[in-house]
C-alpha positions as CSV (number, residue, x, y, z in Angstrom):
1,X,-2.0,7.5,-29.1
2,X,1.2,7.8,-27.1
3,X,3.8,5.1,-27.6
4,X,3.3,2.3,-25.0
5,X,5.9,1.8,-22.3
6,X,7.2,-1.8,-22.3
7,X,8.9,-3.3,-19.3
8,X,10.0,-6.9,-19.4
9,X,10.6,-8.9,-16.2
10,X,13.0,-11.8,-15.8
11,X,13.3,-13.5,-12.5
12,X,15.1,-16.3,-10.6
13,X,17.9,-17.0,-13.1
14,X,19.9,-19.1,-10.5
15,X,23.1,-19.0,-12.5
16,X,25.4,-21.7,-11.0
17,X,22.4,-23.9,-9.9
18,X,22.1,-27.6,-10.6
19,X,18.5,-28.5,-9.6
20,X,17.7,-32.0,-10.8
21,X,21.0,-31.9,-12.7
22,X,19.7,-29.1,-14.9
23,X,21.9,-26.2,-16.1
24,X,20.1,-22.9,-15.9
25,X,22.2,-21.2,-18.6
26,X,20.6,-22.8,-21.7
27,X,17.2,-21.9,-20.4
28,X,18.3,-18.3,-19.7
29,X,19.7,-18.3,-23.3
30,X,16.3,-19.4,-24.6
31,X,14.5,-16.7,-22.7
32,X,16.9,-14.0,-24.0
33,X,16.4,-15.2,-27.5
34,X,12.6,-15.1,-27.0
35,X,12.8,-11.5,-25.8
36,X,15.1,-10.5,-28.7
37,X,12.5,-12.0,-31.0
38,X,9.6,-9.9,-29.7
39,X,8.2,-7.5,-32.2
40,X,8.7,-4.5,-29.9
41,X,11.9,-3.5,-28.2
42,X,11.5,-3.1,-24.4
43,X,12.1,0.3,-22.7
44,X,13.6,-1.5,-19.7
45,X,14.1,-4.9,-18.1
46,X,13.4,-5.6,-14.4
47,X,15.4,-8.5,-13.1
48,X,13.7,-9.4,-9.8
49,X,16.2,-11.4,-7.9
50,X,18.1,-14.6,-7.5
51,X,20.5,-14.0,-10.4
52,X,23.2,-16.2,-8.9
53,X,22.3,-19.4,-7.1
54,X,25.1,-19.1,-4.5
55,X,25.8,-15.4,-4.6
56,X,29.2,-16.0,-6.3
57,X,30.9,-13.1,-8.1
58,X,31.3,-15.2,-11.3
59,X,27.5,-15.7,-11.5
60,X,27.0,-11.9,-11.7
61,X,29.6,-11.5,-14.4
62,X,27.8,-14.2,-16.5
63,X,24.5,-12.6,-15.8
64,X,25.7,-9.1,-16.8
65,X,27.2,-10.4,-20.1
66,X,24.1,-12.4,-21.0
67,X,21.6,-9.8,-20.1
68,X,23.5,-7.1,-22.0
69,X,22.3,-8.9,-25.2
70,X,18.8,-7.6,-24.4
71,X,20.0,-4.1,-25.4
72,X,17.8,-2.4,-22.9
73,X,18.4,-0.7,-19.5
74,X,18.6,-3.3,-16.7
75,X,16.9,-2.6,-13.3
76,X,18.1,-5.2,-10.9
77,X,17.0,-6.3,-7.5
78,X,18.7,-8.9,-5.2
79,X,16.9,-12.1,-4.1
80,X,17.4,-14.3,-1.1
81,X,20.1,-16.3,-3.0
82,X,22.0,-13.1,-3.9
83,X,24.9,-11.3,-2.3
84,X,24.0,-7.6,-2.0
85,X,27.5,-6.3,-2.2
86,X,28.5,-8.4,-5.3
87,X,25.2,-7.7,-7.2
88,X,25.5,-4.0,-6.3
89,X,29.1,-3.9,-7.7
90,X,28.3,-5.9,-10.8
91,X,25.3,-3.8,-11.9
92,X,26.3,-0.5,-10.4
93,X,23.3,-0.3,-8.1
94,X,22.9,2.6,-5.7
95,X,23.8,2.4,-2.0
96,X,26.7,0.7,-0.3
97,X,27.8,-2.8,0.7
98,X,25.1,-4.9,2.4
99,X,22.5,-2.2,2.9
100,X,19.1,-2.8,1.2
101,X,18.9,-2.1,-2.6
102,X,16.1,0.4,-2.8
103,X,15.8,2.9,-5.7
104,X,13.4,4.4,-8.3
105,X,13.6,5.1,-12.0
106,X,11.4,6.8,-14.6
107,X,10.3,4.6,-17.5
108,X,8.3,6.7,-20.0
109,X,5.1,7.8,-18.3
110,X,5.6,5.0,-15.7
111,X,7.6,5.1,-12.5
112,X,9.3,1.9,-11.3
113,X,10.2,1.7,-7.5
114,X,12.5,-1.2,-6.6
115,X,12.1,-2.3,-3.0
116,X,14.5,-4.9,-1.3
117,X,12.6,-7.5,0.7
118,X,15.5,-9.6,1.7
119,X,16.9,-10.6,5.1
120,X,20.6,-11.8,4.7
121,X,21.0,-15.4,5.6
122,X,17.3,-16.2,5.5
123,X,15.0,-17.4,2.7
124,X,11.8,-15.6,3.8
125,X,11.5,-11.8,3.2
126,X,10.6,-9.2,5.7
127,X,10.3,-5.4,6.1
128,X,11.4,-3.5,9.1
129,X,10.1,0.0,10.0
130,X,13.0,1.8,8.4
131,X,12.4,0.1,5.1
132,X,8.7,0.7,5.1
133,X,9.4,4.3,6.0
134,X,11.6,4.6,3.0
135,X,8.9,3.2,0.7
136,X,6.3,5.5,2.1
137,X,8.4,8.6,1.6
138,X,9.5,7.5,-1.9
139,X,6.0,6.9,-3.1
140,X,5.0,10.3,-1.7
141,X,7.6,12.0,-4.0
142,X,5.4,11.6,-7.1
143,X,1.9,10.9,-5.9
144,X,0.3,11.5,-9.3
145,X,2.6,9.4,-11.4
146,X,1.5,5.8,-12.2
147,X,3.9,3.5,-10.4
148,X,4.9,-0.1,-10.5
149,X,6.5,-1.6,-7.4
150,X,9.2,-4.3,-8.0
151,X,10.1,-6.7,-5.2
152,X,11.6,-10.2,-4.9
153,X,9.2,-11.7,-2.4
154,X,5.7,-11.1,-3.7
155,X,3.2,-10.1,-1.0
156,X,0.7,-13.0,-1.5
157,X,-0.1,-16.4,-0.1
158,X,-0.1,-19.4,-2.4
159,X,-1.7,-22.1,-0.1
160,X,1.4,-24.2,-0.6
161,X,2.7,-24.5,3.0
162,X,6.3,-25.1,2.2
163,X,6.4,-22.2,-0.2
164,X,4.5,-19.7,1.9
165,X,7.0,-20.5,4.8
166,X,9.8,-19.0,2.7
167,X,7.9,-16.0,1.3
168,X,6.5,-12.9,3.1
169,X,4.6,-13.8,6.3
170,X,1.1,-12.4,7.0
171,X,2.3,-9.6,9.3
172,X,4.8,-8.4,6.7
173,X,2.1,-8.4,4.0
174,X,-0.2,-6.5,6.3
175,X,2.4,-3.9,7.1
176,X,3.3,-3.4,3.5
177,X,-0.4,-3.2,2.7
178,X,-0.8,-0.3,5.0
179,X,1.8,1.6,3.0
180,X,0.3,0.6,-0.3
181,X,-3.2,1.8,0.8
182,X,-1.9,5.3,1.2
183,X,-0.6,5.5,-2.4
184,X,-3.3,4.9,-5.0
185,X,-0.9,5.7,-7.9
186,X,0.5,2.2,-7.4
187,X,-0.9,0.2,-10.3
188,X,0.7,-3.2,-9.5
189,X,3.3,-5.0,-7.3
190,X,5.4,-7.5,-9.2
191,X,7.9,-10.1,-7.8
192,X,9.5,-13.4,-8.4
193,X,10.8,-15.9,-5.8
194,X,8.0,-18.4,-6.1
195,X,9.1,-20.0,-9.4
196,X,5.5,-20.0,-10.7
197,X,2.9,-17.6,-11.9
198,X,0.7,-16.4,-9.0
199,X,-1.7,-13.5,-8.7
200,X,-3.6,-11.8,-5.8
201,X,-4.2,-8.3,-4.5
202,X,-2.8,-6.2,-1.6
203,X,-4.9,-3.3,-0.4
204,X,-6.8,-3.5,-3.8
205,X,-3.5,-3.3,-5.7
206,X,-2.8,-6.2,-8.1
207,X,0.1,-8.5,-7.2
208,X,1.8,-10.7,-9.7
209,X,4.6,-13.3,-9.2
210,X,6.5,-13.8,-12.5
211,X,7.8,-17.2,-13.6
212,X,11.5,-18.2,-13.4
213,X,13.8,-18.3,-16.4
214,X,15.0,-21.6,-14.9
215,X,12.4,-24.0,-13.4
216,X,8.9,-23.7,-12.0
217,X,7.3,-25.3,-9.0
218,X,4.4,-27.7,-9.3
219,X,2.0,-26.8,-6.5
220,X,1.1,-29.5,-4.0
221,X,-1.5,-28.3,-1.5
222,X,-1.5,-31.4,0.7
223,X,2.2,-32.3,1.2
224,X,5.3,-30.4,2.0
225,X,7.0,-31.4,-1.2
226,X,8.5,-29.4,-4.1
227,X,8.5,-30.8,-7.6
228,X,10.3,-28.8,-10.3
229,X,8.7,-28.5,-13.8
230,X,9.0,-26.7,-17.1
231,X,9.0,-24.4,-19.0
232,X,10.9,-21.2,-18.3
233,X,9.2,-17.9,-18.9
234,X,9.1,-14.2,-18.4
235,X,6.6,-11.4,-17.8
236,X,5.7,-8.4,-19.9
237,X,4.2,-5.2,-18.3
238,X,2.9,-2.6,-20.7
239,X,1.6,0.9,-19.9
240,X,-0.7,2.2,-22.7
241,X,-3.5,4.7,-22.8
242,X,-3.5,5.2,-19.0
243,X,-3.7,1.5,-18.2
244,X,-1.3,-1.2,-17.0
245,X,-1.5,-4.7,-18.4
246,X,0.7,-7.6,-17.3
247,X,1.2,-10.8,-19.3
248,X,3.3,-13.9,-19.1
249,X,5.2,-15.6,-21.9
250,X,6.3,-19.2,-21.7
251,X,9.5,-20.2,-23.6
252,X,9.9,-23.5,-25.4
253,X,12.7,-25.6,-24.0
254,X,16.0,-25.6,-25.9
255,X,16.5,-28.8,-27.8
């Protein structure tokens, strides 16, 4: 059997945040130590957005220093809280300035396509025709290679009105779904943003929202109210024997 390809996913670090008076750094530290304690070293780490709570340059410096301890290649996407120019400079991401951060990397037998869903100055994500055209062309480059699509805003509905209002709207999900349907090598779409584990499908492709390394959202399906809860966590994606499996690991709170 070939060696499995292991991709870890951390999301929504929110360095510099102070939700409910809680510092995100001890929680990120706990997640990093949990990853370092895994029995298998990852082949790469996807960081799916909202690294800095306010897009400040110092937050990215802290993130880079802390994430370097994972001793694995970092594949970073911006989130709606991030500043594209600063995150691009801090992690040497392709492209220039404030243009979308879109790129692909090979990870063992798996291909990872990172696709920027952000609209500067807004919390909800969206895709224009140019961005969807880029994705369509990029997926067509290696149509036989199993592929994972990484985004910040996961293309799913949660049923929580306040949360769905700041994610991808139905029309954007449908437009993305048309592209996804043309590329059956896509094995999963993974994102963050929601601060909770959520799963669905888009054009028969599995969709997973990973937990935050900071705080999760307790769903309330009847009131527009957000309650933050514990614990932090991360996701694990493994490609082995021609199959992709995604799992989620919760991390005990630091004492």
